[in-house]
C-alpha positions as CSV (number, residue, x, y, z in Angstrom):
1,X,-67.0,-28.4,-15.6
2,X,-65.4,-26.8,-13.0
3,X,-62.2,-25.8,-13.3
4,X,-59.4,-25.6,-10.4
5,X,-59.4,-22.6,-8.3
6,X,-56.7,-20.3,-9.8
7,X,-53.5,-20.1,-8.1
8,X,-53.1,-17.6,-5.7
9,X,-49.5,-16.0,-6.6
10,X,-48.1,-14.6,-3.4
11,X,-46.7,-10.5,-3.9
12,X,-43.4,-9.9,-4.4
13,X,-41.7,-9.7,-1.2
14,X,-40.3,-5.4,-1.4
15,X,-37.3,-4.2,0.5
16,X,-38.2,-2.5,3.4
17,X,-36.2,0.5,4.8
18,X,-35.6,1.5,8.0
19,X,-33.5,5.4,8.7
20,X,-31.3,4.4,11.3
21,X,-29.3,7.6,11.3
22,X,-30.7,11.2,10.1
23,X,-28.4,13.9,8.6
24,X,-28.8,15.3,12.3
25,X,-27.9,11.9,13.8
26,X,-25.1,11.9,12.0
27,X,-23.7,15.1,12.7
28,X,-24.0,14.1,16.8
29,X,-22.3,10.8,16.2
30,X,-19.2,12.7,14.4
31,X,-19.4,14.8,17.3
32,X,-19.1,12.0,19.6
33,X,-16.1,10.4,18.1
34,X,-14.4,12.8,18.0
35,X,-14.6,14.1,21.8
36,X,-13.4,10.2,22.1
37,X,-10.2,10.3,19.8
38,X,-9.5,13.7,21.7
39,X,-10.0,11.8,25.2
40,X,-8.2,8.5,23.9
41,X,-5.5,9.9,22.5
42,X,-4.0,12.5,25.0
43,X,-5.7,15.6,22.8
44,X,-5.0,13.6,19.0
45,X,-1.6,14.4,20.0
46,X,0.7,13.2,16.8
47,X,-2.4,11.3,15.0
48,X,-3.0,11.4,11.8
49,X,-6.9,10.6,10.2
50,X,-6.3,8.4,7.3
51,X,-9.9,8.0,5.6
52,X,-10.7,4.4,3.7
53,X,-12.1,5.1,0.4
54,X,-15.1,6.2,-0.9
55,X,-17.2,7.1,2.4
56,X,-14.3,7.1,5.1
57,X,-12.8,9.8,3.3
58,X,-15.4,12.6,4.0
59,X,-15.7,11.2,7.2
60,X,-12.2,11.5,8.0
61,X,-12.3,15.3,7.1
62,X,-15.0,15.8,8.9
63,X,-13.2,14.0,12.4
64,X,-10.2,16.8,11.5
65,X,-12.3,19.2,11.3
66,X,-14.7,18.9,14.5
67,X,-11.1,18.0,16.4
68,X,-10.2,21.1,14.8
69,X,-12.9,23.2,16.1
70,X,-12.9,21.7,19.7
71,X,-9.3,21.9,20.5
72,X,-7.7,24.2,17.6
73,X,-5.6,21.2,16.6
74,X,-5.2,21.0,12.9
75,X,-5.4,16.9,13.1
76,X,-3.3,15.9,9.0
77,X,-5.7,14.0,6.8
78,X,-4.8,11.3,4.7
79,X,-6.5,8.9,2.2
80,X,-5.5,4.8,2.1
81,X,-7.1,3.2,-1.1
82,X,-7.4,-0.6,0.0
83,X,-8.0,-1.7,-4.1
84,X,-5.4,-3.7,-4.5
85,X,-4.5,-5.3,-0.9
86,X,-8.5,-7.0,-1.3
87,X,-9.2,-10.1,-1.1
88,X,-12.2,-10.8,-3.1
89,X,-10.3,-9.0,-6.1
90,X,-10.8,-12.3,-8.4
91,X,-15.0,-12.0,-7.4
92,X,-16.4,-8.7,-8.3
93,X,-15.7,-6.4,-11.4
94,X,-12.2,-4.7,-11.8
95,X,-12.4,-0.8,-9.4
96,X,-9.8,1.5,-10.7
97,X,-7.2,2.2,-8.1
98,X,-7.0,5.6,-6.3
99,X,-4.5,6.9,-5.0
100,X,-3.1,6.7,-1.6
101,X,-2.0,10.4,0.0
102,X,-0.4,10.4,2.6
103,X,-0.7,13.5,5.2
104,X,2.5,15.8,5.4
105,X,4.9,14.7,7.9
106,X,3.8,10.4,6.8
107,X,2.8,8.0,9.1
108,X,6.3,6.3,10.9
109,X,6.0,6.7,14.3
110,X,2.6,8.4,14.3
111,X,-1.0,7.1,15.3
112,X,-3.0,6.6,12.6
113,X,-6.7,6.0,13.0
114,X,-8.0,4.2,9.7
115,X,-11.9,5.9,9.4
116,X,-14.8,3.9,7.4
117,X,-18.4,4.1,7.4
118,X,-19.7,0.8,7.8
119,X,-17.5,-2.5,9.8
120,X,-19.0,-5.7,8.9
121,X,-17.0,-9.0,8.4
122,X,-13.5,-6.9,9.0
123,X,-12.0,-7.9,5.5
124,X,-12.2,-4.4,4.3
125,X,-10.3,-3.1,8.2
126,X,-7.6,-6.6,7.0
127,X,-7.2,-4.7,3.9
128,X,-6.2,-0.8,5.4
129,X,-3.7,-3.0,7.8
130,X,-2.2,-4.8,4.8
131,X,-2.0,-1.6,2.8
132,X,-0.4,0.5,5.9
133,X,2.1,-1.7,6.4
134,X,3.3,-1.0,2.9
135,X,3.6,2.6,3.3
136,X,5.0,2.9,7.2
137,X,5.4,2.1,10.6
138,X,3.0,3.9,12.5
139,X,3.6,3.5,16.5
140,X,-0.6,2.6,16.8
141,X,-3.7,1.9,15.0
142,X,-7.0,2.7,16.0
143,X,-9.8,2.5,14.5
144,X,-13.3,4.6,13.1
145,X,-16.5,4.0,12.0
146,X,-20.2,5.5,11.8
147,X,-21.9,1.9,12.0
148,X,-20.5,-0.6,13.2
149,X,-22.8,-3.8,12.4
150,X,-21.9,-7.2,13.6
151,X,-20.9,-10.4,11.5
152,X,-17.5,-10.3,11.6
153,X,-15.0,-13.3,9.8
154,X,-11.4,-11.8,11.3
155,X,-10.7,-10.6,14.8
156,X,-10.6,-6.9,14.5
157,X,-12.7,-4.6,16.7
158,X,-13.6,-0.4,16.2
159,X,-11.5,1.5,19.4
160,X,-13.9,4.2,18.2
161,X,-17.7,3.7,16.7
162,X,-20.9,6.1,16.5
163,X,-23.6,3.0,15.9
164,X,-24.0,-0.6,16.8
165,X,-27.0,-1.7,14.5
166,X,-27.5,-5.4,15.1
167,X,-28.2,-6.8,11.5
168,X,-29.6,-10.2,9.3
169,X,-26.7,-11.5,6.8
170,X,-29.7,-11.0,4.6
171,X,-30.1,-7.2,5.7
172,X,-27.9,-4.3,4.0
173,X,-26.3,-0.8,6.1
174,X,-26.2,2.0,3.0
175,X,-24.7,4.8,4.6
176,X,-24.7,8.2,1.9
177,X,-22.9,11.0,3.1
178,X,-23.8,15.2,1.2
179,X,-20.3,15.2,0.1
180,X,-20.8,12.1,-2.2
181,X,-24.4,11.4,-2.4
182,X,-26.0,14.1,-1.8
183,X,-27.7,13.8,1.9
184,X,-26.8,12.4,5.2
185,X,-28.5,9.8,6.6
186,X,-27.4,5.8,7.3
187,X,-30.6,3.2,6.0
188,X,-30.9,-0.6,7.0
189,X,-32.9,-2.3,4.0
190,X,-34.0,-5.7,4.3
191,X,-36.9,-8.0,2.9
192,X,-40.4,-7.0,3.9
193,X,-41.1,-9.9,6.7
194,X,-44.9,-10.6,5.6
């Protein structure tokens, strides 16, 4: 009696990982964005940096430190929690509301640079703009991001971009920073094409 050949099972696809930015690259990118902010804002006069939690906050602090090093100017830094302004609250697990911390002097009449790690659909930035309108009236708002991966769902663009990374929708960009994760690195995760 002949038995049918054993069915070949295809090996499970493993996620592929590609390092996009090393720690040294992240440092260079932060320096470049700090210089661009100084150039575009005429020396960062009357400018406030607001970090969007989680990784936007340490990035905003790094940018302020680099601006201080380059120009000797202390740019105020704050934290803008957007939890209650997100449009996906019903679809995801409950999140703890974090503190919004305005810098001394607030944001009224000042240039606000929102700082975040990754720009993707634009929905986080939309939530940040809504949160911002509830706490004050800035003269203007700009956006600085470490990585722009595309796939916008809203008409939003960054004024300062560390690195543009063309991605597929199925891929994920993971930013790790020393302050929150113990190391600086940007990785692209996707399926192994085998």
